[in-house]
C-alpha positions as CSV (number, residue, x, y, z in Angstrom):
1,X,0.0,0.0,0.0
2,X,1.4,3.4,-0.9
3,X,2.2,5.9,1.8
4,X,0.6,9.2,0.7
5,X,1.1,12.6,2.1
6,X,-1.6,15.3,1.8
7,X,-0.6,19.0,1.9
8,X,-3.4,21.5,2.3
9,X,-2.6,25.1,1.5
10,X,-4.1,28.2,3.2
11,X,-6.8,30.4,1.7
12,X,-9.6,31.2,4.1
13,X,-13.1,30.5,2.6
14,X,-11.4,29.1,-0.5
15,X,-10.7,26.0,1.5
16,X,-14.1,24.9,0.2
17,X,-12.3,24.0,-3.0
18,X,-10.2,21.4,-1.1
19,X,-13.4,19.8,0.3
20,X,-14.6,19.1,-3.2
21,X,-11.2,17.8,-4.3
22,X,-11.1,15.6,-1.3
23,X,-14.5,14.1,-2.0
24,X,-13.3,13.0,-5.4
25,X,-9.9,11.8,-4.4
26,X,-10.8,10.0,-1.2
27,X,-14.4,8.9,-1.7
28,X,-14.5,8.3,-5.5
29,X,-10.9,7.4,-6.3
30,X,-10.4,5.7,-2.9
31,X,-7.0,7.3,-2.0
32,X,-5.8,7.1,1.6
33,X,-3.5,9.6,3.2
34,X,-1.3,8.7,6.2
35,X,0.5,12.1,6.5
36,X,-1.4,15.4,6.7
37,X,0.1,18.9,6.7
38,X,-1.7,22.2,6.5
39,X,-1.6,25.9,7.3
40,X,-4.5,28.3,7.8
41,X,-7.7,26.8,6.5
42,X,-5.7,23.9,5.3
43,X,-4.7,23.2,8.9
44,X,-8.4,23.3,9.9
45,X,-9.4,20.9,7.1
46,X,-6.4,18.6,7.8
47,X,-7.1,18.5,11.5
48,X,-10.6,17.4,10.9
49,X,-9.5,14.6,8.6
50,X,-6.7,13.6,11.0
51,X,-9.3,12.4,13.5
52,X,-9.9,9.3,11.2
53,X,-8.2,6.3,12.8
54,X,-5.6,4.3,10.9
55,X,-6.4,1.1,12.6
56,X,-9.5,-0.9,11.7
57,X,-10.0,0.4,8.1
58,X,-8.0,3.5,7.5
59,X,-9.5,4.4,4.1
60,X,-13.1,3.9,5.1
61,X,-12.5,6.0,8.2
62,X,-11.0,8.8,6.1
63,X,-13.9,8.6,3.7
64,X,-16.4,9.1,6.6
65,X,-14.4,12.1,7.8
66,X,-14.4,13.6,4.3
67,X,-18.2,13.3,4.1
68,X,-18.5,14.9,7.6
69,X,-16.2,17.7,6.6
70,X,-18.3,18.3,3.4
71,X,-21.4,18.4,5.6
72,X,-19.8,20.9,8.0
73,X,-18.9,23.3,5.2
74,X,-22.2,23.0,3.4
75,X,-24.6,23.0,6.4
76,X,-22.9,24.5,9.4
77,X,-21.2,27.5,7.8
78,X,-24.1,29.8,7.2
79,X,-22.1,32.9,6.4
80,X,-19.2,35.0,7.7
81,X,-20.7,35.1,11.1
82,X,-20.1,31.4,11.4
83,X,-16.4,31.9,11.2
84,X,-15.6,35.4,12.4
85,X,-17.2,38.5,13.9
86,X,-16.6,42.2,13.5
87,X,-14.5,44.3,15.9
88,X,-13.9,48.0,15.5
89,X,-13.1,47.8,11.8
90,X,-10.5,50.0,10.2
91,X,-11.2,52.8,12.7
92,X,-10.2,50.3,15.4
93,X,-6.9,49.6,13.7
94,X,-6.1,53.3,13.6
95,X,-7.0,53.5,17.3
96,X,-4.6,50.6,18.1
97,X,-6.7,47.3,17.7
98,X,-4.6,44.3,16.5
99,X,-7.1,43.1,13.9
100,X,-10.3,43.8,11.9
101,X,-12.2,40.7,13.1
102,X,-12.5,38.3,16.0
103,X,-12.2,34.5,15.5
104,X,-14.5,33.7,18.4
105,X,-17.1,31.9,16.2
106,X,-14.3,29.8,14.7
107,X,-13.1,28.8,18.2
108,X,-16.6,27.7,19.0
109,X,-16.8,25.7,15.8
110,X,-13.5,24.0,16.6
111,X,-14.7,23.1,20.1
112,X,-17.8,21.5,18.6
113,X,-16.2,19.6,15.8
114,X,-12.7,18.7,16.9
115,X,-11.6,16.1,19.4
116,X,-8.0,16.3,20.6
117,X,-8.4,12.8,22.0
118,X,-9.4,11.4,18.6
119,X,-6.5,13.2,16.9
120,X,-4.0,11.7,19.4
121,X,-5.5,8.2,19.0
122,X,-5.8,8.2,15.2
123,X,-2.2,7.3,14.4
124,X,-2.0,9.7,11.4
125,X,1.1,11.8,11.0
126,X,-0.4,15.3,11.4
127,X,0.9,18.8,12.1
128,X,-0.1,22.4,11.5
129,X,2.1,25.4,10.9
130,X,2.4,28.9,12.5
131,X,4.8,31.8,12.3
132,X,6.1,33.7,15.3
133,X,5.8,37.4,15.4
134,X,8.6,37.4,18.0
135,X,11.3,35.3,16.2
136,X,9.8,35.5,12.7
137,X,10.3,31.7,12.3
138,X,7.9,29.1,10.9
139,X,7.2,26.2,13.2
140,X,5.0,23.1,13.2
141,X,2.9,21.6,16.0
142,X,1.5,18.2,16.5
143,X,-1.3,17.0,18.8
144,X,1.1,16.1,21.5
145,X,1.4,19.8,22.3
146,X,-0.7,20.6,25.4
147,X,-1.9,23.9,23.7
148,X,-2.6,22.3,20.3
149,X,-6.0,24.0,19.9
150,X,-4.5,27.4,20.4
151,X,-1.8,26.6,17.9
152,X,-4.5,25.5,15.5
153,X,-6.3,28.8,15.9
154,X,-3.0,30.7,15.4
155,X,-2.5,28.8,12.2
156,X,-5.7,30.3,10.8
157,X,-5.0,33.8,12.2
158,X,-4.2,35.9,9.1
159,X,-2.3,39.0,10.4
160,X,-4.3,42.2,10.7
161,X,-7.4,40.5,9.4
162,X,-7.6,38.2,12.6
163,X,-5.9,38.6,15.9
164,X,-2.6,36.9,16.7
165,X,-2.7,34.3,19.5
166,X,-0.7,35.4,22.6
167,X,1.1,32.7,24.6
168,X,2.1,34.8,27.5
169,X,3.8,32.0,29.5
170,X,6.0,31.3,26.5
171,X,6.5,35.0,25.7
172,X,5.3,34.1,22.2
173,X,2.8,35.5,19.7
174,X,1.8,33.3,16.8
175,X,0.0,33.9,13.5
176,X,-1.0,32.1,10.2
177,X,1.8,29.8,9.0
178,X,1.1,30.9,5.5
179,X,3.0,34.1,6.2
180,X,6.2,32.1,5.5
181,X,5.1,28.6,4.3
182,X,1.7,28.4,2.6
183,X,2.5,24.8,1.4
184,X,4.5,22.9,4.0
185,X,6.2,20.6,1.5
186,X,9.5,20.1,3.3
187,X,7.7,18.7,6.3
188,X,5.8,16.3,4.1
189,X,9.0,15.2,2.3
190,X,10.6,14.5,5.7
191,X,8.0,11.7,6.4
192,X,9.3,9.8,3.3
193,X,6.0,9.3,1.5
194,X,5.6,7.4,-1.8
195,X,3.4,10.3,-3.2
196,X,2.5,13.8,-2.2
197,X,-0.8,15.5,-3.1
198,X,-1.0,19.3,-2.8
199,X,-4.4,21.0,-2.8
200,X,-4.3,24.7,-3.5
201,X,-7.1,27.1,-3.0
202,X,-6.5,29.9,-5.5
203,X,-6.7,29.7,-9.3
204,X,-3.6,28.2,-11.0
205,X,-3.6,27.2,-14.6
206,X,-0.5,25.4,-16.0
207,X,1.1,27.0,-19.1
208,X,2.0,24.1,-21.3
209,X,4.4,21.9,-19.3
210,X,5.3,24.6,-16.8
211,X,3.8,26.4,-13.8
212,X,2.6,29.9,-14.4
213,X,4.9,32.8,-13.3
214,X,2.0,34.0,-11.0
215,X,-1.4,32.9,-9.9
216,X,-2.6,36.1,-8.2
217,X,-5.7,37.7,-9.7
218,X,-4.8,40.8,-11.7
219,X,-6.5,44.1,-11.0
220,X,-7.6,47.0,-13.2
221,X,-5.7,50.2,-12.7
222,X,-9.0,51.9,-11.8
223,X,-9.0,49.9,-8.5
224,X,-5.9,51.8,-7.5
225,X,-6.7,55.2,-8.9
226,X,-7.6,57.6,-6.1
227,X,-9.6,59.7,-8.6
228,X,-11.7,56.9,-9.9
229,X,-15.3,57.7,-8.8
230,X,-13.8,59.6,-5.9
231,X,-12.8,56.4,-4.1
232,X,-9.8,56.7,-1.8
233,X,-7.3,53.9,-1.8
234,X,-6.4,53.1,1.9
235,X,-3.4,51.6,3.5
236,X,-5.5,48.5,4.4
237,X,-6.2,47.9,0.6
238,X,-2.5,48.1,-0.1
239,X,-1.7,45.7,2.8
240,X,-4.2,43.1,1.8
241,X,-3.0,43.2,-1.8
242,X,0.6,42.9,-0.7
243,X,-0.1,39.8,1.4
244,X,-2.0,38.2,-1.5
245,X,1.0,38.7,-3.8
246,X,3.6,37.5,-1.2
247,X,1.7,34.3,-0.4
248,X,1.2,33.6,-4.1
249,X,5.0,33.8,-4.7
250,X,5.7,31.6,-1.6
251,X,3.6,28.6,-2.6
252,X,4.6,28.7,-6.3
253,X,8.2,28.8,-5.4
254,X,7.7,25.9,-2.9
255,X,6.2,23.7,-5.7
256,X,8.8,24.7,-8.3
257,X,11.6,23.9,-5.9
258,X,10.1,20.4,-5.2
259,X,9.7,19.7,-8.9
260,X,13.2,20.8,-9.6
261,X,14.6,18.5,-6.9
262,X,12.7,15.6,-8.6
263,X,14.4,16.4,-11.9
264,X,17.8,16.4,-10.3
265,X,17.2,13.1,-8.5
266,X,15.8,11.5,-11.7
267,X,18.9,12.7,-13.6
268,X,21.2,11.2,-11.0
269,X,19.6,7.8,-11.6
270,X,20.6,7.8,-15.3
271,X,23.5,5.5,-16.2
272,X,26.7,7.1,-17.4
273,X,29.4,5.7,-19.8
274,X,32.6,7.6,-19.0
275,X,34.7,7.4,-15.8
276,X,34.5,11.1,-15.3
277,X,30.7,11.1,-15.7
278,X,30.4,8.2,-13.3
279,X,32.5,10.0,-10.7
280,X,30.5,13.1,-11.1
281,X,27.3,11.1,-10.7
282,X,28.6,9.4,-7.6
283,X,29.3,12.9,-6.1
284,X,25.8,14.0,-6.9
285,X,24.3,10.9,-5.4
286,X,26.3,11.5,-2.2
287,X,25.2,15.1,-2.0
288,X,21.5,14.1,-2.5
289,X,21.9,11.5,0.3
290,X,23.4,14.2,2.7
291,X,20.5,16.6,2.1
292,X,18.0,13.7,2.3
293,X,16.5,14.2,-1.2
294,X,14.8,11.5,-3.1
295,X,12.3,11.3,-6.0
296,X,8.7,11.6,-4.9
297,X,5.8,11.9,-7.4
298,X,3.9,15.2,-6.8
299,X,0.4,15.8,-7.7
300,X,-0.9,19.4,-7.6
301,X,-4.6,20.4,-7.8
302,X,-6.0,23.9,-7.9
303,X,-9.2,25.7,-8.8
304,X,-9.4,26.9,-12.4
305,X,-11.7,29.8,-11.5
306,X,-11.5,32.8,-9.1
307,X,-13.5,32.7,-5.9
308,X,-16.1,35.2,-6.9
309,X,-15.2,38.5,-8.6
310,X,-12.6,39.4,-6.0
311,X,-11.2,36.0,-5.0
312,X,-12.1,37.1,-1.5
313,X,-10.8,34.6,1.1
314,X,-13.1,36.1,3.8
315,X,-16.4,35.5,1.9
316,X,-18.0,32.5,3.6
317,X,-21.4,32.9,1.9
318,X,-23.2,29.5,1.5
319,X,-23.6,29.9,-2.3
320,X,-19.9,30.6,-2.8
321,X,-19.0,27.6,-0.7
322,X,-21.4,25.3,-2.6
323,X,-20.0,26.5,-5.9
324,X,-16.4,26.0,-4.8
325,X,-17.1,22.5,-3.5
326,X,-18.7,21.5,-6.8
327,X,-15.8,23.0,-8.8
328,X,-13.2,21.3,-6.6
329,X,-14.9,17.9,-7.4
330,X,-14.9,18.7,-11.2
331,X,-11.2,19.6,-11.1
332,X,-10.2,16.4,-9.2
333,X,-12.3,14.2,-11.5
334,X,-10.4,15.3,-14.6
335,X,-6.6,14.8,-14.4
336,X,-6.2,17.0,-17.5
337,X,-7.3,19.9,-15.3
338,X,-4.6,19.2,-12.6
339,X,-1.8,21.7,-12.3
340,X,0.8,18.8,-12.1
341,X,1.8,16.5,-13.7
342,X,1.0,17.7,-17.2
343,X,-1.7,15.6,-18.8
344,X,-2.9,16.2,-22.3
345,X,-6.6,16.9,-22.4
């Protein structure tokens, strides 16, 4: 049986795309995943799935959890108020508030839907990622951590949009792991899987046999023209756009790097005829062993549409979620629509 790793990227409400993809991959194609990694909404989706026990029918248990996760998104998230609530808005930020919104509704949802005991007993290799505002470093947390739920909330805390999580006893402040590592591929590779599946949440369309240079939604200039219809562009608009561009670059570079390593490892396995070439190949193989690199098939799935007109990760409206789930299933069903590997349609 293949040991598969599942990496779920961040993306707020766009995590609904992952739910549709998971329905097709796990329920219809009957794939099982022993290792799960995620940040932001990917951490929330992964933590829900990681409750499925490995013993006594791993694949069937994971299928059941996917069905439950789909039901949660489609029936229990009834709008933005199911995930976050308003604080003082932009005026509050100016006055010194640390975020636009509160994650109190999400905390309540986590308490209702997540069992730390089930996570600890499941046997699946599971971790979520956060970034420290103190050290600036990315770190992953497993369910053995006594404050795991707080770490999970921190993993979903997009800076400025949602409040950071303060760990006073540790003199630590944590936020969304996607700030530095929106697709925790290195961690997945370290578990030595036979395959890795990466589920993204923002539109990525492959250009021939290569990844696109960017996957961020382009804007019209009018959106940034202070004189357009008298609309003033604020600092918050610039901040949100900057974060969007930065995270886009992070995950595309992560995937490119992983694919490039696969090319190097494959090339190192090719037979050489001359003594010099053989010696060079031996040196490459030795270097690859030192850095613990090996070939692992990588499968990347992403939506082929924007999440509404603005690709807004904070829009948890039921109609948008339903559309995203359906689209995710359609993408996963047709391998010609996958970002990687290239398949001719």
